[in-house]
C-alpha positions in Angstrom: 63.5 1.2 -113.6 66.7 0.1 -111.9 68.5 2.1 -109.2 72.0 1.5 -108.1 73.6 2.9 -105.0 77.3 3.3 -104.5 79.4 5.0 -101.9 82.1 6.9 -104.0 85.0 9.2 -103.3 84.9 12.6 -105.0 86.9 15.8 -105.1 85.2 19.2 -104.6 85.8 22.8 -103.9 84.8 24.3 -100.5 84.2 28.1 -100.4 83.2 30.5 -97.7 84.2 32.9 -95.0 86.7 34.4 -97.4 88.5 31.1 -98.0 88.6 28.4 -100.7 90.2 25.0 -100.9 90.0 21.7 -102.7 88.6 18.9 -100.5 88.0 15.1 -100.5 84.5 13.9 -99.9 82.5 10.7 -100.0 78.9 10.6 -101.2 76.3 8.0 -101.8 75.5 8.1 -105.5 72.0 7.0 -106.7 72.0 6.1 -110.4 68.7 5.4 -112.2 68.5 3.4 -115.4 65.5 3.0 -117.7 64.6 -0.7 -118.4 67.4 -2.4 -120.4 69.3 0.9 -120.9 73.0 0.9 -120.3 73.2 4.7 -119.8 71.8 6.3 -116.7 68.7 8.5 -117.0 69.3 10.3 -113.7 72.0 10.6 -111.0 71.8 12.1 -107.6 73.8 12.2 -104.4 73.1 11.9 -100.7 75.2 11.6 -97.4 77.9 14.0 -98.6 80.7 14.0 -96.0 84.0 16.0 -96.2 86.8 13.5 -95.4 89.7 15.8 -94.8 90.2 18.4 -92.1 91.1 22.1 -92.3 91.6 25.2 -90.1 88.7 27.1 -91.5 86.6 29.0 -88.9 83.0 28.0 -88.1 80.6 29.6 -90.5 78.7 29.2 -93.7 80.2 27.3 -96.7 79.4 26.1 -100.2 80.6 22.7 -101.5 80.8 22.2 -105.3 81.4 18.9 -106.9 80.2 17.1 -110.1 78.2 20.1 -111.3 76.4 20.2 -108.0 76.3 22.7 -105.2 75.4 22.1 -101.5 75.4 24.5 -98.6 77.1 23.6 -95.3 77.5 25.1 -91.9 80.7 24.5 -89.9 80.0 24.2 -86.2 82.6 23.1 -83.6 84.8 22.0 -86.4 82.2 19.8 -88.1 80.6 20.4 -91.5 76.9 19.9 -91.5 74.5 20.1 -94.4 72.0 22.9 -94.1 68.4 21.7 -94.1 67.4 23.6 -97.2 70.3 22.1 -99.2 70.1 18.8 -101.2 73.2 16.9 -102.1 
């Protein structure tokens, strides 16, 4: 099994507190390949970070990208991934 890791830019949708917007984010993509296979068998993400700023209030948000959904809390202007959420 071969695993590649790549920090990639993505576009997602941020929703919550009665608001919604498109956002730019960066994430570390982990891609797994079976031996000698050119197509990935599995893909996952970690270290998801929203790159652009907004005027959304502190609160609970949902970030959707690449058929994935993670849950964030905005505190003091910073988006933080909730502990029970995997990227």
